[in-house]
N, C-alpha and C positions, 0 to 999 in steps of 0.2 A: 170246670165243671161241665157236663155238656148236656144235653136232653137224655143222652142212653148213660149217663151216670147211674150207679147204684146206690139211693140215698142211706142204705143202711150201712155199705161200707164207708161212703164219705164222712158218715155220722161217726162212725168208728175213728176214723183219721183225725177228724176234727177233735172228738174227745180226748182222744191221746195228745195232742199238741195244745189243748188247753189246758188240760191236767199238768203238763210239762212247763207251758209259758205263760199260759193266763190269758191267750188269745191266738185267733188265726183271722187271715184275710182270705175270703174268697171271692174269686172275680169271675161274673158269667156274661154272656152275650146272648139275648134271645130269650122269650117267655118259657119254652120248655125248660131250657137250663137254668133259667130262675125258679120255675117250679119245683125242680128235682133240688134244687140248694135248699129252698126253705123246707121242704120235707125233712131233708138231712137236719137241719138244725132243730127242728120240732123233735128229731130222734137223737141227735146229741145231748138236747136239755134231759131227757129222759137218763141217758148212757151216765152224764154227771152230777145230777141231783144228789143220789145218795153220798156223793162226797162231800157235799154241802156248797156246790158250786151252781149258782145260779147264770143260765146264761144270758146275754143282752146281744141286740143285731142292731148296729148301725148302719143303713145303706147310704152309698153315696154315688155320684156318675163320675165317669171316667172315658175317657178317649182313647182308643186303641188303637192299632193297626193290623188286620187280617189279611193277608192276600196282597198287599198293598191297598188295601181300602181302607178309609177311617171308619169306624166303629163307634157306637157308644155302648158302653160296658156298664155294667153295677156292681159296685164291690160292695161285699156285706163283712163289715168289721163284726167279728165273733169274739165277745168277750167275758170274763167273768165279771159279773155285776161288781164284785167287790174293788176289783182292781180297775176297772172301768170308772168307779167314783173317785179313787185317787189319782187318776192322771189324767193330763191334758190331752185333747184331741189330736195334736201334731206329736206326741209322747205314743199314743196308743196307734195311730198309723203308722208311724215309724217302725213300732215293734212287732205291729202285726204283719204290715209288708215283709219282714225278714224272717216271718213263718207261715208264708202263703201255701196254701194247700193247692 
């Protein structure tokens, strides 16, 4: 995600992955990118609600390297609440990482 990401487009991608896999991992660096990601999550909640999916978001920090510089990123694990309640955090992180948007 970036500051210029279209929240509606990202929300559609999130909703599709959550429907098929139960969760997705989004990584952002910077306030603008985080703002767009949060908007996309709010929109995606509306997209999947009719299908009985209740999205939850768990934020964590991560260290990443961008252009040779170490930066702190925020990872947003977005899951169906029903699946999140049944899995351990390590299982959810591994599953979400394999489906990162």
